[in-house]
C-alpha positions in Angstrom: -55.2 88.1 72.9 -57.8 88.9 70.3 -57.0 91.7 67.9 -59.8 94.2 68.7 -60.0 96.9 66.1 -63.0 98.8 67.5 -62.4 98.9 71.2 -59.4 99.4 73.5 -58.8 96.9 76.3 -59.9 99.6 78.8 -63.5 99.5 77.6 -66.0 97.4 79.6 -66.5 94.9 76.7 -62.8 93.9 76.4 -61.3 90.4 76.6 -59.4 91.2 79.8 -61.7 89.5 82.3 -61.9 86.3 80.3 -58.1 86.2 79.9 -57.6 86.3 83.6 -59.5 83.1 84.2 -57.4 80.3 85.7 -58.4 77.7 83.1 -57.4 80.1 80.3 -54.0 80.7 81.9 -53.5 77.0 82.0 -54.4 76.6 78.3 -51.8 79.2 77.4 -49.2 77.9 79.8 -49.5 74.6 77.9 -48.8 76.4 74.6 -45.8 78.2 76.0 -44.4 74.9 77.3 -45.0 73.3 73.9 -43.0 76.2 72.3 -39.8 75.3 74.1 -38.7 78.9 74.5 -36.9 78.3 77.8 -33.4 79.1 76.5 -34.3 81.2 73.5 -32.7 84.7 73.2 -35.2 86.6 71.0 -38.9 86.0 71.3 -42.0 87.7 69.9 -45.2 87.7 72.0 -47.6 88.5 69.2 -50.9 90.1 70.2 -49.6 90.4 73.8 -52.5 92.3 75.2 -52.0 93.2 78.8 -49.0 91.0 79.2 -50.4 87.7 80.4 -48.5 85.6 77.9 -45.3 87.7 78.3 -45.4 86.9 82.0 -45.7 83.1 81.3 -42.7 83.3 79.0 -40.7 85.2 81.6 -41.5 82.7 84.2 -40.1 79.9 82.1 -36.9 81.4 80.8 -33.5 80.1 81.9 -30.2 81.8 81.2 -32.0 85.0 80.3 -29.2 87.5 80.7 -29.3 88.4 77.0 -32.9 87.5 76.2 -35.2 90.1 74.5 -39.0 89.7 74.3 -40.9 91.8 71.8 -44.4 92.3 73.2 -46.5 93.4 70.2 -50.0 94.6 70.3 -52.3 97.1 68.4 -53.9 98.5 71.6 -52.1 101.4 73.3 -54.1 100.9 76.5 -53.3 97.2 76.7 -49.6 98.0 76.3 -49.8 100.6 79.0 -51.2 97.9 81.3 -48.5 95.5 80.3 -45.8 98.1 81.0 -47.3 98.7 84.5 -47.5 94.9 85.2 -44.1 93.9 83.8 -42.0 97.0 83.6 -40.1 96.0 86.7 -39.2 92.5 85.7 -35.5 92.0 85.3 -35.3 88.4 83.9 -35.1 89.7 80.3 -35.4 92.9 78.3 -39.0 93.6 77.2 -39.6 95.8 74.2 -43.2 96.9 73.9 -44.2 97.5 70.3 -47.4 99.3 69.4 -48.4 97.8 66.0 -51.0 95.6 64.3 -50.0 92.0 64.1 -50.4 92.2 60.3 -47.6 94.8 60.3 -45.1 92.5 62.0 -42.4 92.6 59.3 -42.1 96.4 59.6 -42.5 96.7 63.4 -39.8 94.2 64.4 -36.6 94.7 62.5 -34.6 91.6 63.3 -35.0 87.8 63.1 -36.0 86.0 66.3 -35.9 82.5 67.7 -39.6 82.1 68.4 -43.0 83.7 67.9 -45.9 82.9 70.4 -49.4 83.8 69.2 -52.2 82.9 71.7 -55.9 82.5 70.7 -55.9 85.2 68.0 -55.0 83.7 64.7 -58.7 83.1 63.9 -59.2 86.9 63.8 -56.8 87.4 60.9 -58.5 87.3 57.5 -55.4 87.0 55.4 -53.6 84.2 57.3 -51.3 83.5 54.4 -49.9 87.1 54.5 -49.4 86.9 58.3 -47.7 83.6 58.2 -45.3 84.9 55.5 -44.4 87.8 57.7 -43.9 85.5 60.7 -41.6 83.3 58.6 -39.6 86.4 57.5 -39.1 87.4 61.1 -38.0 83.9 62.3 -34.5 82.6 61.8 -34.2 79.3 59.9 -35.4 76.6 62.3 -37.2 79.2 64.5 -40.4 78.2 66.2 -44.0 79.5 65.7 -46.4 78.4 68.4 -50.1 79.3 68.3 -53.4 78.1 69.7 -57.1 78.8 69.0 -60.4 77.8 70.4 -62.2 79.0 67.3 -61.7 76.3 64.6 -63.7 73.6 62.9 -63.8 71.0 65.7 -63.7 73.2 68.8 -67.2 72.1 69.9 -67.2 68.4 70.9 -70.6 66.7 70.4 -71.3 66.5 74.2 -71.3 70.3 74.3 -73.9 70.8 71.6 -77.0 70.6 73.8 -75.6 73.2 76.1 -74.9 75.7 73.3 -78.4 75.1 71.8 -80.2 75.6 75.1 -78.1 78.7 76.0 -78.6 80.4 72.7 -82.4 79.6 72.6 -82.8 80.9 76.2 -80.8 84.0 75.5 -82.9 84.9 72.5 -86.1 84.4 74.5 -84.7 86.6 77.3 -83.6 89.3 74.9 -87.1 89.4 73.4 -88.9 89.3 76.8 -86.7 91.7 78.7 -85.8 94.2 75.9 -88.1 93.6 73.0 -85.2 93.0 70.7 -84.1 90.4 68.1 -80.7 90.0 66.5 -80.3 91.6 63.1 -79.5 88.8 60.6 -78.3 91.4 58.1 -75.8 93.0 60.5 -72.1 92.5 60.3 -71.5 89.4 62.3 -68.0 89.1 63.9 -68.5 85.4 64.6 -69.4 84.6 61.0 -65.8 84.1 59.9 -65.2 80.6 58.4 -63.4 78.5 60.9 -60.6 76.4 59.5 -60.0 72.7 60.3 -56.7 71.5 61.8 -55.8 70.1 58.4 -56.4 73.5 56.7 -54.1 75.1 59.2 -51.5 72.5 58.5 -51.7 73.2 54.8 -51.4 76.9 55.3 -48.3 76.5 57.4 -46.6 74.1 55.0 -47.4 76.4 52.1 -45.8 79.3 54.0 -42.6 77.3 54.5 -43.1 75.8 57.9 -42.7 72.2 59.1 -45.2 71.0 61.8 -43.4 69.9 65.0 -46.5 69.2 67.0 -50.3 69.6 66.8 -52.8 68.6 69.4 -56.4 69.0 70.2 -56.7 69.7 74.0 -60.1 69.3 75.6 -60.7 71.9 78.3 -63.6 72.1 80.8 -64.8 75.7 80.7 -66.6 76.7 84.0 -69.6 79.0 84.2 -67.3 82.0 85.0 -65.5 81.5 81.7 -68.7 81.7 79.7 -69.9 84.6 81.9 -66.9 86.7 81.1 -66.8 85.8 77.4 -70.4 86.9 77.3 -69.2 90.4 78.2 -66.7 90.5 75.3 -67.6 92.7 72.4 -66.7 90.2 69.6 -68.7 87.4 71.3 -71.8 89.5 71.7 -71.6 90.8 68.2 -71.1 87.3 66.9 -74.1 85.6 68.5 -76.4 88.6 68.7 -75.6 90.8 65.7 -77.1 94.3 65.7 -78.1 94.1 69.4 -76.8 96.8 71.8 -73.8 95.4 73.7 -75.2 95.9 77.2 -78.5 94.3 76.4 -76.9 91.4 74.6 -74.5 90.8 77.5 -77.3 90.9 80.0 -79.4 88.3 78.1 -76.5 86.0 77.6 -75.3 86.1 81.2 -78.8 85.8 82.7 -79.6 82.8 80.5 -76.2 81.2 81.1 -76.8 81.0 84.9 -80.2 79.4 84.3 -78.9 76.8 81.8 -75.9 75.8 84.0 -78.3 75.2 86.9 -80.9 73.3 84.8 -78.3 71.0 83.3 -76.4 70.6 86.6 -73.2 71.5 84.9 -69.8 72.3 86.5 -68.0 72.8 83.2 -68.6 72.5 79.4 -65.9 70.9 77.2 -64.3 73.0 74.5 -61.3 72.0 72.4 -58.2 74.1 71.9 -56.0 73.5 68.9 -52.3 74.0 69.7 -49.6 73.9 67.1 -45.9 74.4 67.0 -44.1 74.6 63.7 -40.5 75.5 62.7 -39.3 77.6 59.8 -37.9 75.3 57.2 -34.3 76.1 56.4 
């Protein structure tokens, strides 16, 4: 889950609707399978949000009598939803931890076998510090598995025309319907520099990890996926800085429907980077 600092998951511009999409669950299921956590006894679900990834982990565990999952998230409302969803599960002990991911070393006090971190690492500015904390919390040989759809290479060439048309149509709609323009001088969430897969590899190796597997996985994102991401605060602020959230969302979603129809699209390809690495001994 994204690490939202300005909004709780209960607000209407949260990531929750997007994260419930079937294609997104499949993406994260793929990562959990890559992680090989099936028989691990201590696991951290970092940035757990409302518990979607925690559930995927639970569904795959075998021999879980002594397994503990630390579900860590900064959002109190997200954790409350996770407790409501998963509090009755008996496959393993779940310890819900209210903390920023950047404070992992102080919020979980023991070494674990695996850390799963889904589609959020791109939000962290100081990735070196975070990777060092993750390494500290992993036992020697322990596994870190993460994925991201925001990296240098996430947009395959065949998707470029879609994004160009969608953004141009959205800007025209914003101007026509609301008389507004994005503020180029506003703080732009989406302006963070996106790393290449090779840069992620270098960061991991510098932090004391060995790459086990890295893959670029092409996913067809349907219209509903883009519709719901257009209602997410960080996406709106990234592509329409300075625009009121409701008006930005409306322009994006209205234009999206038109572009999908005009281009006769069913899905648009997007690439997810998935990585598993182990702590060097």
